[in-house]
C-alpha positions in Angstrom: -3.0 24.7 7.7 -0.1 27.1 6.3 1.0 26.8 2.7 4.5 25.9 2.3 6.5 28.3 -0.1 10.4 28.4 0.5 12.6 31.4 -0.1 13.1 30.7 -3.9 9.4 31.6 -4.6 8.2 27.8 -5.5 4.7 27.0 -4.3 4.8 23.4 -5.8 6.4 22.0 -2.7 3.4 21.7 -0.7 0.5 23.2 -2.2 -2.3 22.1 0.4 -0.2 22.6 3.5 2.9 20.4 4.2 1.7 18.4 7.2 -1.8 17.6 5.1 0.2 16.5 2.1 2.5 14.1 4.1 -0.1 12.9 6.4 -2.8 12.1 3.7 0.1 9.8 2.0 1.3 8.1 5.0 -0.8 4.9 6.5 -3.2 6.1 9.3 -0.8 4.7 12.2 2.1 6.6 10.9 0.1 10.0 10.1 -1.1 9.7 13.8 2.4 9.1 15.1 3.7 12.1 12.9 0.8 14.4 14.3 1.9 13.5 17.8 5.8 14.2 17.4 5.6 17.6 18.5 3.0 20.2 19.7 2.9 22.4 16.4 2.2 19.4 14.2 -0.5 18.5 16.9 -2.3 21.7 16.8 -1.9 22.3 13.2 -3.8 18.7 12.8 -6.5 19.4 15.3 -7.3 22.8 13.3 -6.9 21.1 9.8 -10.3 20.6 8.1 -8.8 18.3 5.1 -6.9 15.8 7.2 -9.7 14.0 8.8 -11.0 13.7 5.0 -7.7 11.8 4.0 -7.5 9.5 7.1 -10.2 7.5 8.9 -9.5 9.4 12.3 -12.1 8.8 14.8 -13.8 5.9 12.6 -14.4 2.5 13.8 -12.3 0.5 11.8 -11.8 -3.4 11.4 -7.8 -3.8 11.8 -7.0 -7.2 9.9 -4.3 -9.1 8.2 -2.5 -7.8 5.0 -1.4 -10.1 2.1 2.1 -9.0 2.4 4.3 -7.7 5.2 6.5 -4.5 5.4 10.2 -5.6 4.4 12.8 -4.6 6.9 13.9 -1.7 4.5 10.5 -0.2 4.7 9.6 -0.7 8.1 9.7 2.3 10.2 9.9 0.3 13.7 12.6 -2.2 12.6 15.5 -0.1 13.8 17.3 0.3 17.0 16.4 3.0 19.4 18.7 4.0 22.6 16.9 5.7 25.2 18.8 7.5 27.6 17.9 8.6 31.3 19.1 11.8 33.1 22.6 11.4 34.2 23.4 9.1 31.2 22.0 5.9 32.7 20.5 3.6 30.1 16.9 2.3 30.2 17.6 -1.2 30.1 14.1 -2.0 29.3 14.1 -0.1 26.1 17.7 -0.4 25.2 18.6 -1.8 21.7 15.0 -3.0 21.2 14.2 -4.2 17.9 10.9 -2.7 16.4 9.5 -4.7 14.0 6.3 -3.7 12.3 3.4 -5.5 10.4 1.8 -4.2 7.4 -1.9 -4.5 8.2 -5.4 -3.3 6.5 -7.5 -1.0 8.3 -11.4 -1.2 7.0 -13.6 1.6 7.6 -17.2 0.8 7.7 -17.9 3.3 4.7 -14.6 3.8 3.3 -12.0 1.9 1.1 -9.4 -0.1 2.9 -6.1 1.6 3.7 -2.8 0.4 5.0 -1.8 0.5 8.5 1.9 -0.4 10.0 1.5 -1.2 13.7 4.4 -2.7 15.8 4.8 -6.5 16.0 6.9 -9.0 18.2 7.9 -10.9 15.0 5.7 -14.0 15.7 3.4 -12.1 18.0 -0.5 -12.6 17.6 -3.1 -9.9 18.4 -5.2 -11.2 21.6 -6.7 -7.8 22.6 -7.0 -4.0 22.1 -8.2 -0.8 23.9 -7.5 2.7 23.0 -3.8 3.0 21.6 -2.9 -0.3 23.1 -2.7 -4.0 21.6 -2.1 -7.1 23.4 0.8 -9.4 21.7 1.1 -13.1 22.4 4.5 -14.5 21.9 6.1 -18.0 22.9 6.9 -18.9 25.6 5.1 -16.3 27.8 6.3 -13.5 25.6 3.1 -11.5 26.3 3.2 -7.7 26.0 1.0 -4.4 25.8 2.2 -2.4 22.7 1.3 1.2 22.0 0.6 1.3 18.1 1.7 4.6 17.6 4.6 5.0 19.8 5.9 1.3 19.9 6.2 1.5 23.7 6.1 -2.2 25.0 5.0 -3.2 28.4 5.9 -7.1 29.0 3.5 -8.9 30.9 4.7 -11.7 33.8 3.8 -15.1 33.1 1.1 -16.8 35.2 3.1 -19.0 37.5 -0.1 -21.4 38.1 -0.1 -22.3 34.4 2.5 -24.3 32.2 2.8 -23.3 28.7 2.7 -26.0 25.8 3.6 -26.0 22.3 0.8 -24.1 21.3 0.9 -20.5 22.3 -2.8 -20.5 23.0 -2.7 -23.7 25.2 -1.8 -23.8 28.7 -2.0 -26.7 31.4 -2.9 -26.5 35.1 -3.9 -29.4 37.3 -3.9 -31.7 34.2 -6.6 -29.6 32.6 -6.0 -28.1 29.0 -7.1 -24.2 29.2 -7.7 -22.4 25.9 -6.7 -18.6 25.9 -9.6 -16.8 24.4 -8.5 -13.2 24.4 -6.8 -10.5 26.5 -9.2 -7.9 28.0 -7.2 -4.6 28.4 -9.7 -3.0 31.0 -7.7 0.0 32.2 -4.8 1.3 29.7 -1.4 2.2 31.0 -0.9 6.1 31.0 1.9 8.5 31.3 0.6 9.8 34.7 1.2 6.2 36.3 4.6 5.9 34.4 3.1 3.0 32.3 3.1 0.9 35.5 -0.5 0.7 36.3 -3.2 -0.9 34.5 -5.9 -3.8 34.6 -5.7 -6.7 32.3 -7.9 -10.0 32.2 -6.4 -12.9 30.7 -9.9 -14.9 29.6 -9.6 -18.8 29.0 -12.0 -21.3 28.4 -12.2 -22.6 32.0 -10.3 -19.6 33.8 -9.7 -16.1 34.3 -6.7 -14.1 35.5 -6.2 -10.5 36.5 -3.2 -8.2 36.5 -3.1 -4.7 37.6 0.7 -3.9 37.5 3.4 -5.3 35.4 5.7 -5.8 38.7 3.0 -7.8 40.4 1.6 -11.4 39.7 -1.7 -12.5 38.0 -4.5 -13.6 40.3 -6.5 -16.5 39.1 -10.2 -16.3 39.8 -11.5 -20.0 40.9 -15.1 -21.0 40.2 -16.1 -24.0 41.4 -19.7 -23.6 40.0 -18.3 -23.4 36.2 -20.2 -25.9 33.9 -19.5 -24.4 30.6 -16.6 -22.6 29.3 -16.3 -18.5 29.3 -17.1 -16.4 26.6 -16.3 -13.1 27.7 -15.1 -10.8 30.7 -14.8 -7.3 31.7 -14.1 -5.1 34.9 -17.0 -2.9 35.9 -16.8 -0.8 38.7 -13.9 -2.7 40.3 -15.6 -6.0 40.3 -14.7 -8.7 37.6 -17.8 -10.1 35.5 -17.6 -13.1 33.3 -20.2 -14.6 31.2 -20.2 -18.4 30.1 -20.8 -19.9 26.6 -24.5 -20.5 27.8 -25.2 -17.0 29.3 -24.7 -17.5 33.1 -22.9 -14.3 34.5 -20.7 -14.5 37.5 -18.9 -11.8 39.4 -15.6 -11.6 41.8 -14.7 -8.8 44.3 -11.1 -9.6 44.4 -10.9 -7.8 48.1 -13.6 -9.8 49.7 -15.8 -12.2 47.9 -16.6 -14.5 44.6 -17.4 -16.2 42.8 -20.9 -15.1 42.7 -23.5 -16.4 39.7 -25.4 -13.3 39.7 -27.9 -14.5 36.9 -28.7 -17.3 34.1 -29.0 -16.5 30.5 -32.3 -14.3 29.7 -33.2 -16.1 26.8 -36.6 -15.2 25.0 -38.9 -18.1 24.9 -38.9 -18.4 21.2 -35.2 -18.6 21.0 -35.2 -21.3 23.9 -37.7 -23.4 22.2 -35.5 -23.8 18.8 -32.3 -23.9 20.7 -30.8 -21.3 18.8 -29.0 -19.5 21.8 -26.8 -22.6 21.5 -25.5 -21.0 18.4 -24.7 -17.7 19.7 -22.4 -15.9 21.2 -22.2 -13.7 24.5 -20.6 -10.6 25.4 -20.1 -8.2 28.2 -19.9 -4.3 27.9 -20.7 -1.1 29.7 -23.4 1.5 29.2 -22.2 4.8 27.8 -21.9 6.5 31.0 -20.4 3.5 32.5 -23.1 3.1 35.1 -24.7 -0.1 34.1 -23.7 -3.5 32.8 -24.7 -4.8 29.4 -25.0 -8.2 28.3 -25.3 -9.0 24.4 -26.3 -12.1 22.8 -26.1 -12.4 19.1 -27.1 -15.7 17.6 -27.4 -17.3 13.9 -23.8 -16.6 12.9 -22.2 -19.9 11.9 -18.9 -21.6 11.7 -17.4 -25.0 10.7 -18.0 -26.9 13.8 -20.3 -30.0 13.9 -23.6 -29.1 15.2 -25.2 -32.6 15.5 -28.1 -32.7 17.5 -28.8 -28.8 17.3 -31.0 -26.9 15.2 -28.2 -25.3 12.8 -29.2 -22.0 11.3 -27.7 -21.3 7.6 -27.9 -17.8 6.9 -28.4 -17.6 3.4 -27.8 -14.1 2.0 -30.9 -12.6 0.7 -29.2 -9.7 -1.0 -25.7 -8.6 -1.8 -23.8 -5.6 -3.2 -20.2 -4.3 -3.9 -19.3 -1.4 -1.8 -15.8 0.1 -1.0 -14.1 -2.8 -2.4 -16.0 -5.6 -0.2 -19.2 -7.5 -0.9 -21.9 -6.4 1.5 -24.4 -9.0 2.2 -27.9 -8.9 3.8 -29.6 -11.3 5.8 -33.5 -11.8 6.2 -35.3 -11.3 9.6 -35.2 -14.4 11.9 -31.9 -15.7 10.4 -29.5 -13.7 12.5 -30.3 -11.6 15.4 -29.1 -9.6 18.8 -30.3 -8.9 22.1 -29.0 -6.3 24.5 -29.7 -6.6 28.4 -28.8 -4.0 31.0 -28.4 -4.4 34.8 -27.7 -2.1 37.6 -25.0 -3.6 39.4 -24.9 -1.4 42.6 -26.5 -4.3 44.4 -25.6 -8.0 43.8 -26.7 -9.7 46.7 -29.3 -10.3 45.6 -28.8 -9.2 42.3 -31.3 -7.2 40.1 -32.8 -8.4 37.1 -32.0 -7.9 33.5 -33.7 -5.5 31.6 -34.2 -5.7 27.9 -32.6 -2.6 25.9 -34.8 -1.9 22.9 -32.5 1.1 21.7 -29.2 2.6 22.2 -30.2 6.0 21.0 -27.6 7.5 19.0 -24.8 5.1 20.5 -23.3 1.9 18.8 -21.5 -1.2 20.3 -18.5 -2.5 18.6 -17.4 -6.1 20.2 -14.9 -8.6 19.5 -11.4 -9.6 20.7 -10.9 -5.9 21.6 -12.3 -4.4 24.9 -15.9 -3.3 24.2 -16.5 0.1 22.4 -19.5 2.0 22.6 -19.6 5.4 20.9 -21.8 7.8 19.3 -22.2 7.1 15.5 -23.8 9.3 13.1 -26.4 7.9 10.3 -26.1 9.1 6.8 -26.5 8.0 3.5 -24.4 7.7 0.3 -25.7 7.8 -3.1 -29.2 6.9 -1.5 -28.0 4.0 0.0 -27.4 3.5 3.9 -24.1 3.6 5.3 -22.7 0.5 7.1 -22.0 2.9 9.8 -25.2 3.3 11.8 -26.5 4.3 15.2 -28.4 1.9 17.6 -26.7 -1.0 16.4 -24.3 -3.8 17.5 -21.0 -4.8 15.7 -19.3 -8.0 16.0 -16.1 -9.7 15.0 -14.5 -12.7 16.3 -15.0 -13.3 19.8 -11.6 -15.3 20.2 -8.4 -15.7 18.9 -7.3 -18.8 17.2 -10.6 -20.1 16.3 -10.5 -23.1 14.1 -13.1 -21.6 11.5 -14.0 -18.0 10.9 -17.4 -16.9 11.7 -19.8 -16.3 8.9 -20.4 -13.7 8.3 -17.3 -12.4 9.8 -18.0 -8.8 10.4 -21.8 -8.2 11.3 -24.0 -5.2 12.1 -26.9 -6.1 14.0 -29.5 -3.4 14.3 -31.8 -3.0 17.3 -34.3 -1.2 14.9 -37.0 -3.9 14.0 -37.1 -2.9 10.5 -33.6 -3.4 9.6 -32.1 -6.5 8.6 -28.6 -7.7 9.8 -25.8 -6.9 7.2 -22.2 -8.5 7.2 -18.9 -8.9 4.9 -15.5 -10.4 5.2 -12.6 -8.7 5.8 -10.2 -11.0 3.5 -10.8 -12.6 0.1 -8.3 -15.2 0.9 -8.8 -16.2 4.5 -5.5 -16.1 6.4 -5.0 -17.0 10.2 -1.9 -14.5 10.8 -3.9 -12.4 13.0 -7.5 -12.3 14.2 -9.5 -8.9 13.0 -10.5 -6.4 15.7 -12.0 -3.3 16.1 -9.7 -0.1 16.6 -10.4 3.4 16.3 -7.4 5.5 14.8 -6.9 8.8 16.6 -4.2 11.1 18.0 -6.4 12.3 20.8 -3.9 11.0 23.4 -0.7 12.6 21.6 0.4 14.8 24.3 0.8 11.7 26.4 2.9 9.8 23.9 5.6 12.6 24.4 5.8 12.3 28.2 8.3 11.3 29.5 10.4 12.8 26.7 13.1 10.2 26.7 10.4 7.5 25.4 9.1 9.5 22.6 9.5 7.7 19.1 9.2 10.7 17.1 11.5 13.4 18.6 10.1 16.4 16.5 11.0 20.0 17.4 8.7 22.7 18.6 9.5 25.6 16.5 6.5 25.5 14.2 8.6 24.4 11.0 9.0 21.2 9.1 12.6 21.6 9.6 12.2 20.3 13.0 11.6 16.8 11.8 14.5 14.7 12.9 15.9 11.5 11.5 13.5 9.5 13.5 10.7 11.3 12.0 11.8 11.1 8.5 12.7 7.4 8.7 8.9 7.0 10.1 7.3 8.8 7.3 9.7 7.9 4.5 8.6 4.2 5.0 5.1 5.2 3.3 5.7 8.5 1.6 5.4 8.1 -2.0 8.7 9.0 -4.1 7.1 12.4 -5.7 6.3 13.5 -2.1 9.5 12.5 -0.8 10.9 14.9 -3.3 8.4 17.6 -2.2 9.5 17.1 1.5 13.3 17.1 0.5 12.8 20.5 -1.1 11.6 22.1 2.0 14.8 23.0 3.2 18.6 21.9 3.1 18.4 19.9 6.4 15.6 17.7 5.1 17.2 17.4 1.8 20.6 16.2 3.3 18.6 13.8 5.6 16.6 12.1 2.6 19.6 12.1 0.2 21.6 10.2 2.8 18.9 7.6 2.9 20.5 5.5 5.4 17.5 3.1 5.4 17.7 2.5 1.4 14.1 3.0 1.2 14.4 5.0 -1.9 16.8 4.2 -4.7 17.8 7.5 -6.5 19.0 7.6 -9.9 18.5 3.7 -10.2 16.3 2.6 -13.1 12.9 1.4 -11.9 9.9 0.0 -13.7 7.0 2.5 -13.5 3.7 0.5 -13.7 0.4 0.1 -12.6 0.2 -1.6 -8.8 -0.8 -5.2 -8.6 -4.4 -4.1 -7.4 -4.8 -3.0 -11.4 -4.4 -6.5 -12.5 -8.0 -7.9 -12.1 -9.5 -11.0 -13.9 -12.8 -9.1 -13.4 -14.3 -6.3 -15.4 -12.6 -3.0 -15.2 -15.4 -1.0 -13.5 -15.7 -3.9 -10.8 -12.1 -3.7 -10.2 -11.6 -0.1 -9.9 -13.9 -0.2 -6.6 -11.2 -1.9 -4.6 -8.3 0.5 -5.5 -7.3 3.2 -3.3 -6.7 5.7 -6.0 -6.3 5.3 -9.8 -3.2 7.9 -10.0 -1.1 6.0 -7.6 1.4 3.8 -9.4 4.1 1.4 -8.3 7.6 2.3 -8.9 9.6 -1.1 -8.7 13.6 -1.2 -8.5 15.1 -4.6 -10.0 16.3 -5.9 -6.6 14.6 -3.9 -4.0 11.0 -3.3 -2.6 8.8 -1.5 -4.8 7.8 2.0 -3.8 4.4 4.0 -4.7 4.5 7.1 -6.9 1.5 9.6 -6.7 0.9 11.1 -10.2 -2.3 13.2 -9.6 -2.3 14.6 -13.3 -2.7 11.0 -14.8 -6.2 10.8 -14.0 -8.2 9.7 -17.0 -4.8 10.1 -19.1 -2.5 7.6 -20.7 1.3 8.0 -20.6 2.9 8.2 -24.0 6.5 8.4 -23.2 9.1 9.8 -20.6 12.3 11.5 -20.1 13.8 12.4 -16.9 11.5 14.1 -14.8 8.9 14.5 -17.5 6.1 12.6 -18.6 4.1 12.9 -22.2 0.3 12.2 -21.5 -2.9 12.2 -23.4 -6.5 12.4 -22.6 -9.4 12.3 -25.2 -8.7 16.0 -25.9 -4.9 17.1 -25.8 -1.4 16.2 -25.5 0.8 17.5 -23.0 4.1 17.4 -20.8 3.8 17.2 -17.2 6.7 17.2 -14.6 6.4 14.3 -12.1 7.4 16.2 -9.2 6.1 19.9 -9.9 3.4 18.9 -12.0 3.8 21.8 -14.2 1.7 21.2 -17.1 2.8 22.2 -20.8 0.0 21.8 -23.4 1.1 20.5 -26.8 -0.2 21.9 -30.1 -2.4 19.8 -32.2 -1.2 18.0 -35.3 -1.8 19.9 -38.6 -5.1 19.5 -39.9 -3.6 19.6 -43.3 -1.7 16.2 -42.5 -4.1 14.5 -40.2 -7.9 13.8 -40.1 -8.7 13.8 -36.2 -12.3 12.6 -36.7 -11.9 9.4 -37.8 -11.5 7.6 -34.4 -14.0 9.6 -32.0 -13.4 7.6 -28.9 -9.7 7.7 -29.1 -8.9 11.2 -30.9 -5.6 11.3 -28.9 -4.1 8.0 -30.0 -5.5 7.4 -33.4 -5.8 9.3 -36.7 -6.4 9.2 -40.3 -3.7 10.1 -42.9 -4.6 8.3 -46.1 -4.1 4.9 -44.3 -5.1 4.7 -40.6 -2.0 5.4 -38.4 -1.4 4.6 -35.0 0.4 6.3 -32.3 3.4 4.2 -31.0 4.7 6.6 -28.3 6.1 10.3 -27.8 9.6 10.5 -27.8 11.0 13.7 -25.5 14.1 13.9 -26.9 15.2 17.2 -24.9 13.2 17.9 -21.6 12.1 21.7 -21.1 14.2 23.5 -18.8 13.5 26.6 -16.5 16.5 28.3 -18.2 14.8 27.9 -21.6 11.2 29.3 -20.0 10.2 25.7 -20.4 9.7 25.9 -24.2 13.3 24.4 -25.3 11.8 20.9 -25.6 11.9 18.5 -28.5 9.4 16.1 -29.4 8.8 13.3 -31.6 5.5 11.8 -32.3 6.0 8.2 -33.5 3.5 6.6 -35.5 3.6 3.4 -37.1 3.5 4.7 -40.8 5.1 8.4 -40.1 6.7 10.7 -38.0 6.2 14.3 -36.7 8.9 16.6 -35.0 8.2 19.3 -32.8 10.6 22.0 -31.3 9.0 24.4 -28.1 7.1 27.4 -29.4 6.5 25.9 -32.8 4.4 23.6 -34.8 4.6 19.9 -35.6 6.4 19.1 -38.8 5.6 15.7 -40.8 8.8 13.8 -41.7 8.3 12.3 -45.0 10.3 9.2 -46.4 10.9 8.1 -49.9 8.8 4.9 -49.8 5.4 5.5 -51.9 2.1 4.3 -50.9 1.2 1.4 -50.1 4.8 0.5 -49.0 4.9 2.9 -46.1 7.6 2.3 -43.6 6.9 0.3 -40.6 8.6 2.5 -37.7 9.3 1.1 -34.5 11.6 3.6 -32.6 13.2 7.0 -33.2 15.5 9.6 -31.4 16.9 13.0 -32.0 20.8 13.4 -31.8 23.1 16.2 -32.4 20.0 18.3 -34.8 19.2 15.1 -36.7 16.2 12.8 -36.2 16.5 9.0 -36.7 13.7 6.5 -37.2 14.3 2.7 -37.9 12.0 0.6 -39.8 11.0 -2.8 -38.2 10.6 -4.4 -41.4 14.5 -4.5 -42.1 16.2 -2.3 -39.6 16.8 0.4 -42.1 17.3 3.7 -40.3 16.0 7.1 -41.7 17.4 10.5 -40.5 16.4 14.1 -41.2 18.4 17.3 -40.7 15.8 19.1 -38.4 18.0 22.6 -38.8 16.3 22.5 -42.5 12.8 23.9 -42.0 11.7 22.3 -45.2 12.9 19.0 -43.7 14.1 17.4 -47.0 13.9 13.7 -48.0 16.3 11.7 -45.3 19.1 9.7 -45.7 18.8 6.0 -45.3 21.3 3.9 -43.4 21.3 0.2 -44.4 20.7 -2.2 -41.5 23.9 -3.7 -39.6 22.4 -7.2 -40.1 20.7 -8.7 -43.1 19.1 -12.1 -42.5 15.6 -13.9 -42.3 15.5 -13.1 -38.3 12.7 -11.2 -36.9 14.2 -8.6 -34.6 12.9 -5.9 -32.4 15.1 -2.8 -33.3 15.8 0.0 -30.7 17.5 3.4 -31.0 19.9 5.1 -28.5 22.6 7.6 -28.0 25.9 6.4 -26.7 27.1 7.4 -23.2 29.0 10.4 -24.3 26.1 11.5 -26.8 28.0 11.5 -29.9 27.3 8.3 -31.5 23.9 6.6 -32.5 23.5 3.2 -31.1 21.1 0.5 -32.8 20.0 -2.5 -30.7 18.7 -5.8 -31.9 16.8 -8.5 -29.9 15.1 -11.5 -31.1 11.5 -10.4 -31.1 10.1 -13.9 -29.8 11.7 -16.0 -27.5 10.5 -19.5 -26.4 11.8 -22.8 -25.8 11.2 -26.2 -27.5 7.3 -27.6 -28.0 6.2 -24.2 -27.1 6.5 -24.6 -23.3 6.0 -21.8 -20.9 8.6 -21.7 -18.0 7.1 -21.3 -14.3 6.9 -18.1 -12.8 9.5 -17.6 -10.1 8.2 -15.3 -7.2 10.9 -12.9 -6.3 10.5 -11.6 -2.7 12.9 -8.7 -3.3 10.2 -6.7 -5.1 7.2 -8.8 -5.6 7.4 -9.4 -9.4 7.2 -12.7 -11.2 10.4 -14.1 -13.1 10.9 -16.4 -15.7 14.0 -17.8 -17.4 14.5 -18.6 -21.1 17.3 -19.9 -23.4 19.6 -17.3 -24.4 18.8 -15.5 -27.5 20.8 -13.1 -29.9 21.4 -9.6 -28.7 23.2 -7.2 -30.6 24.6 -3.6 -30.3 26.0 -1.4 -33.0 27.2 2.1 -33.4 28.3 4.6 -35.8 29.1 8.3 -36.0 26.2 9.2 -38.4 27.2 12.6 -39.4 30.6 11.8 -40.4 29.7 8.9 -42.3 26.9 10.6 -44.0 29.5 13.5 -45.1 31.8 10.5 -46.2 28.9 8.6 -47.8 29.6 5.2 -46.4 27.5 3.9 -43.2 29.6 1.3 -41.5 28.0 0.0 -38.3 30.7 -1.2 -35.6 29.6 -4.0 -33.4 29.7 -3.0 -29.7 30.6 -6.2 -27.9 30.7 -4.5 -24.2 28.9 -1.9 -22.6 31.4 -2.0 -19.8 29.8 -0.9 -16.4 27.0 0.5 -18.3 23.2 -1.2 -19.1 20.7 0.1 -21.6 17.2 0.4 -20.5 15.1 0.8 -23.5 11.0 0.9 -24.2 8.5 3.6 -24.0 10.8 6.0 -22.4 13.7 7.9 -23.6 16.8 5.3 -23.7 18.6 5.1 -20.3 22.3 4.6 -20.3 22.9 3.8 -16.4 26.2 3.2 -14.7 25.9 0.4 -12.6 29.6 -0.1 -11.5 28.8 1.0 -8.1 25.3 -0.5 -7.8 25.5 -3.8 -9.6 24.9 -6.8 -6.8 27.4 -9.7 -7.2 25.6 -12.9 -9.1 26.9 -16.2 -9.4 27.2 -17.5 -12.9 24.1 -19.0 -14.3 21.8 -17.5 -11.8 18.5 -15.4 -12.4 19.1 -13.0 -9.5 20.2 -10.4 -8.5 18.2 -9.0 -11.7 20.1 -5.9 -11.9 23.5 -6.2 -13.7 26.0 -4.2 -15.8 26.6 -5.0 -19.5 22.9 -5.7 -20.1 20.1 -4.8 -22.4 16.7 -4.5 -20.6 13.8 -3.7 -22.9 10.2 -3.1 -21.6 7.1 -2.2 -23.8 8.1 -0.6 -27.2 5.0 1.5 -27.6 1.6 2.3 -25.8 -0.2 -0.5 -27.9 2.1 -3.5 -28.1 1.0 -6.3 -26.0 4.1 -8.0 -26.1 4.6 -11.5 -24.1 6.8 -12.0 -22.4 6.9 -8.3 -21.3 10.4 -7.3 -20.1 13.7 -8.8 -20.9 17.1 -8.8 -19.5 19.9 -9.7 -22.4 23.4 -9.9 -21.3 25.8 -8.9 -24.1 28.6 -11.3 -22.4 26.4 -13.8 -20.5 28.0 -16.0 -18.1 28.2 -19.8 -18.4 24.7 -21.2 -18.0 23.1 -17.8 -17.8 19.6 -17.5 -19.3 17.5 -14.5 -20.5 15.8 -13.1 -17.4 12.0 -12.1 -18.1 9.6 -10.2 -15.7 6.2 -11.6 -16.4 3.4 -9.5 -16.0 -0.3 -10.9 -16.4 -1.3 -11.3 -19.8 -5.0 -11.3 -19.5 -5.1 -8.1 -17.7 -3.5 -5.8 -20.3 -7.1 -4.2 -21.6 -7.8 -3.1 -18.1 -4.5 -1.8 -17.4 -4.1 0.7 -20.2 -0.6 1.9 -19.1 2.4 0.2 -20.5 5.0 -0.6 -17.9 8.3 1.7 -18.9 11.6 2.5 -17.1 12.2 5.6 -15.0 14.9 6.9 -12.8 13.7 8.7 -9.7 15.7 11.8 -9.2 16.1 14.2 -6.0 18.1 16.6 -7.8 15.2 18.7 -8.7 14.5 19.4 -5.0 18.1 21.2 -5.0 16.8 23.6 -7.8 14.1 25.1 -5.4 16.1 25.2 -2.1 16.7 28.3 -0.4 19.9 30.2 -1.1 21.3 29.7 2.4 20.6 27.1 5.5 17.5 27.7 7.4 
């Protein structure tokens, strides 16, 4: 695919091709929708080599419930669409239709699970699937066919012979209770038929109904011979076939005859004698060429039902291993099994016998609530272990919706090779009955049909072959899942895209708002680090969490095997085991930093962490890198100023030079105990945590003479956490004091309060003393009189302190109204927010909000992160302001 380089010559925008970069960071359903939005994107995707590697297109996947759902602000389907017909006539069916979406998980057989956002009907329940379409059940009789990529909905009429009940899956007919098992989409709607012609079967335990057109009525297929409930049904060569729970197969020709019992269960004698067939499921499918009818019987899969009087097979797993974030269990021979039979249905009176199929060749069957899928599957091996995706196999999921108990194992692979055992896995660690898992093959093969007729397109992209063809619909669609860094790259492609993204009508990105940059929840595991990593999508994708809005993801590829040490603006200071560096979050520009002077530091004392720990007489630990001045293009990226803050000493660096040690007056062993430092107006300031004394050096002096010492503003026995920050105008030095430890009587721990706005856990503590003082250090130094002045109010500003360079944010236009004494909204003006003070400090509680002028009854707000996961996380949460302005610096000089 073409490389995106704009007129200013910048190649960082999309180094690997714009569509590939965007699609690889969207969920798979959104990526397919984007690819199908216009001919240029579709042609680019079909020719792309890298895109299939980033998304599981064409792979059988299990679509199942996600633990969380998409908030409306993130939801690409949660907005109003108005489609206009020719002559300005409104399409009443689609006018002002709410499009809600559900965040789901898509689990390929041999990849880590990924997110998928599909349309939902609010309380809709999946009841079937085929190709691009799923069947959704609402109440009462709110049944729909929905295209997962375009959001098109086709309402299905009610079955007039059946009466609904409070349970959306239970109906009444002639005093008989009917349980809906699933909806089989036998023939999908197409643009060629104007989406009016299709074939659908509603399969109940004791009835089957068929529908061929949205404007027609359901036809209920009677069966006076039925003794046991139905299990599955399909349409094959225009004839409806249904199999019961005991293996009898019936057929109906809707135009002339039916029902016809064409066979009883072809049970092998060894299964019949043991009664195992009573524990199995029966399925119907078609041969790969569509000429023959398949009957599939699986047995040994158990659930929670009472099997009194039957021989119950308990499938104890013989082997298990963790792969791709899930546990795969193997079952010995004789515990679980599968048989496949075939029949030529060209003659049904009398019917021809079933023939046992011993091999499917290169094909595999995927059975469940979805319409049966039979596709060729390539065998392969990964790290000398066979893949879950195998040919000549039968894969099963749930056979019906609304099961009282999940099958165990939930997802099974039955191999028709006699030497292979059956394997299985579960989709969710904690079972939720929100949706039934079903098989889905993500694809954009039908994308050309999605855009016909054009007035029904969800994504109305242009066709001129440029990203500028993206419209508001496209932007909203991809912005719901595009991480922050790549949203900035998209905005840098053209002025049109920048304008659309900067407006941010959906409020998906909160530009210039202080957020927490932190590892995602998947990093906080109780299990071992190596085990936990297998379930993570990528270890360089982090969370950017606004205080009162849904979290966003941020991709930081340069953080692979690195630890961040500090941040300021768009830049992060990072280190691995070999070097320190500065990296721009958006452009990924990398600036290596010189090593500390060997004459001052012994680099070999801690070989396992040479970038973090050193030897200098006593052992010293790096606390953080303070980026006092960021590198700029005008300064050829060599105009940065840095402070390497250790617990007992400080080093200072200006771009193009070497590190210089800042020495203090204190002799050994009474070294200072530094906790924070900044550079202000050519001077370096560092505060001693022991008593709050502040040292400062004149950096203009090449010899860096001994520092001045500013006495602390408060002298008492209280232990404080000390921070330094510049004033809002950058002229004065501020020192901030918060109580180092907070708590309540009897060491009680307040309960965690889940905050739905961003998914964080909050706590409330009694008020603690928080002070802010300021002075003009240069004028007072000349006068020899250091007098701190207490700041009683920050006015419309708030301070955000921690590992990052201090952020002074104006929240006048952003603050949410909060009643007195309430915990949320969490973002407020005139507050001091503190996060991790350094890369090593495992403070607890982690993140505090202290109001300088608290309202009556207001408590200290605390963001509580897991305490036990600190060693696994390795990255301390810090404050970061996402900014879109960097995109303007590389925009073309004129509109394209």
